[in-house]
C-alpha positions as CSV (number, residue, x, y, z in Angstrom):
1,X,-123.2,-3.6,27.1
2,X,-125.1,-2.8,24.1
3,X,-123.0,-2.0,20.9
4,X,-124.7,1.7,20.7
5,X,-123.7,2.1,24.4
6,X,-119.8,1.4,23.9
7,X,-119.9,3.7,20.9
8,X,-121.4,6.6,22.8
9,X,-118.9,6.0,25.8
10,X,-115.8,5.9,23.0
11,X,-117.0,9.0,21.4
12,X,-117.6,10.9,24.9
13,X,-114.0,9.6,25.7
14,X,-112.7,11.0,22.4
15,X,-114.5,14.3,23.2
16,X,-113.1,14.7,26.5
17,X,-109.5,14.0,25.5
18,X,-110.0,16.5,22.2
19,X,-111.2,19.1,25.0
20,X,-108.5,18.6,27.2
21,X,-105.9,19.1,24.4
22,X,-107.5,22.0,23.5
23,X,-107.4,23.5,26.9
24,X,-103.7,22.3,27.1
25,X,-102.7,24.2,23.8
26,X,-104.7,27.4,25.1
27,X,-102.7,27.4,28.4
28,X,-99.5,26.9,26.5
29,X,-100.4,29.6,24.1
30,X,-101.0,32.2,26.8
31,X,-98.5,31.2,29.7
32,X,-94.8,32.3,29.5
33,X,-92.1,30.7,27.4
34,X,-88.6,29.4,28.5
35,X,-85.5,28.5,26.9
36,X,-83.2,25.6,28.3
37,X,-79.5,25.0,27.8
38,X,-78.5,28.8,27.7
39,X,-74.4,29.0,27.9
40,X,-71.7,30.9,25.9
41,X,-70.9,27.4,24.8
42,X,-74.1,26.5,22.9
43,X,-75.3,28.5,20.2
44,X,-78.5,30.5,20.8
45,X,-80.3,32.9,18.4
46,X,-81.1,36.4,19.7
47,X,-84.8,35.4,18.4
48,X,-85.0,32.6,21.0
49,X,-83.6,34.5,23.9
50,X,-86.0,37.5,23.0
51,X,-89.3,35.3,23.0
52,X,-88.4,33.6,25.9
53,X,-89.5,34.8,29.6
54,X,-87.2,32.4,31.5
55,X,-83.7,31.4,30.7
56,X,-82.3,28.1,32.2
57,X,-78.5,28.7,32.3
58,X,-75.7,25.9,32.5
59,X,-73.0,27.5,34.9
60,X,-70.3,24.9,33.5
61,X,-70.5,23.5,30.0
62,X,-67.8,22.0,28.4
63,X,-65.5,23.0,31.0
64,X,-66.3,26.7,30.0
65,X,-67.4,28.5,33.2
66,X,-70.1,31.3,32.6
67,X,-67.8,33.4,34.6
68,X,-65.1,33.5,32.2
69,X,-67.2,35.3,29.8
70,X,-68.3,38.8,31.3
71,X,-69.6,40.2,28.0
72,X,-71.8,37.3,28.0
73,X,-72.9,37.3,31.6
74,X,-73.8,41.4,30.8
75,X,-75.6,40.4,27.8
76,X,-77.9,37.9,29.6
77,X,-78.5,40.3,32.6
78,X,-79.1,43.0,30.1
79,X,-82.3,41.0,28.6
80,X,-84.1,41.5,31.9
81,X,-85.5,37.9,32.0
82,X,-86.0,35.4,34.8
83,X,-82.7,33.3,35.0
84,X,-82.6,29.7,36.5
85,X,-80.3,27.2,37.1
86,X,-80.0,24.3,34.7
87,X,-78.0,21.7,36.5
88,X,-74.3,22.6,36.9
89,X,-72.4,20.8,34.1
90,X,-75.6,19.7,32.3
91,X,-74.3,16.0,31.9
92,X,-76.9,13.1,31.3
93,X,-79.0,12.3,34.4
94,X,-76.7,14.7,36.3
95,X,-79.1,15.2,39.3
96,X,-80.6,11.4,38.9
97,X,-77.1,10.4,40.7
98,X,-76.3,11.2,44.3
99,X,-75.2,14.8,44.4
100,X,-73.9,16.8,47.8
101,X,-74.4,20.3,48.8
102,X,-70.9,21.2,47.5
103,X,-71.5,20.0,44.3
104,X,-74.8,22.3,43.9
105,X,-72.9,25.1,45.5
106,X,-70.4,25.2,42.8
107,X,-73.0,25.9,40.1
108,X,-74.8,28.4,42.7
109,X,-71.5,30.2,43.1
110,X,-70.7,30.5,39.5
111,X,-74.4,31.6,38.6
112,X,-74.1,34.3,41.5
113,X,-70.8,35.5,40.3
114,X,-72.0,35.9,36.7
115,X,-75.3,37.5,37.4
116,X,-74.7,39.2,40.7
117,X,-77.6,37.3,42.6
118,X,-78.3,33.8,43.5
119,X,-80.6,31.6,41.7
120,X,-84.1,31.3,43.0
121,X,-85.2,28.5,40.4
122,X,-83.5,25.1,39.4
123,X,-84.3,22.5,36.6
124,X,-82.3,19.3,36.4
125,X,-81.0,18.5,32.8
126,X,-83.2,16.2,31.1
127,X,-85.5,16.6,34.1
128,X,-84.1,13.7,35.9
129,X,-84.0,14.2,39.4
130,X,-84.0,12.1,42.4
131,X,-85.9,12.6,45.5
132,X,-82.8,13.0,47.7
133,X,-81.3,15.4,45.2
134,X,-84.7,17.4,45.1
135,X,-84.8,17.8,49.0
136,X,-81.2,19.0,49.0
137,X,-81.8,21.5,46.3
138,X,-85.1,22.7,47.8
139,X,-82.9,23.0,51.1
140,X,-80.7,25.3,49.4
141,X,-83.7,27.6,48.9
142,X,-84.3,26.9,45.0
143,X,-87.8,26.3,43.7
144,X,-87.5,23.2,41.7
145,X,-89.4,23.1,38.2
146,X,-89.8,19.9,36.4
147,X,-92.0,18.0,34.3
148,X,-95.3,19.7,35.0
149,X,-93.8,23.1,34.2
150,X,-92.6,21.5,31.0
151,X,-95.9,20.4,30.1
152,X,-97.6,23.6,30.8
153,X,-95.1,26.2,29.3
154,X,-93.6,26.3,25.8
155,X,-89.7,25.3,26.4
156,X,-87.4,25.7,23.6
157,X,-83.7,24.6,23.5
158,X,-80.8,27.0,22.2
159,X,-79.4,24.2,20.0
160,X,-83.0,22.9,19.2
161,X,-82.0,19.3,20.7
162,X,-84.9,18.7,22.9
163,X,-87.4,16.0,22.7
164,X,-89.4,18.1,20.3
165,X,-88.1,20.4,17.7
166,X,-88.5,24.3,18.5
167,X,-90.5,24.5,15.3
168,X,-93.2,21.8,16.8
169,X,-92.8,23.8,20.2
170,X,-93.9,27.1,18.3
171,X,-96.9,25.2,16.9
172,X,-98.0,23.6,20.2
């Protein structure tokens, strides 16, 4: 292959990559926003709660059940946002390990008691989810959101502890 051909192909590939990044930037700019790690035990600013369309709630974090704080439950409900289940305890790789329906049901029950309705969506902590657990979660009527969802939407974290800072998420 001639030197000029290699340079032309390289420029073409770089152009395609830049175009795809621009498209991704635009998609993230116009699509809904989300916030992970919503819990009475994790500090979350009202500004973050207000700008997010989907709130991912942890039902039992640091042995503090969301059902123990009715004021908090009512506050989150009053925001009129979509609310999803974000694990049960939010432990590291919680749903990468084998879980049974009783384990999941505990989170569903706490969520239902707090918000007055069963969750419709589920996102595993750290987005780590085994195939077996995914099937079990879907069998329980929950739509699983994962890595693709995270790529195409701006996803903030209440405590600003995600892989990327909330400031970076704002920019991209």
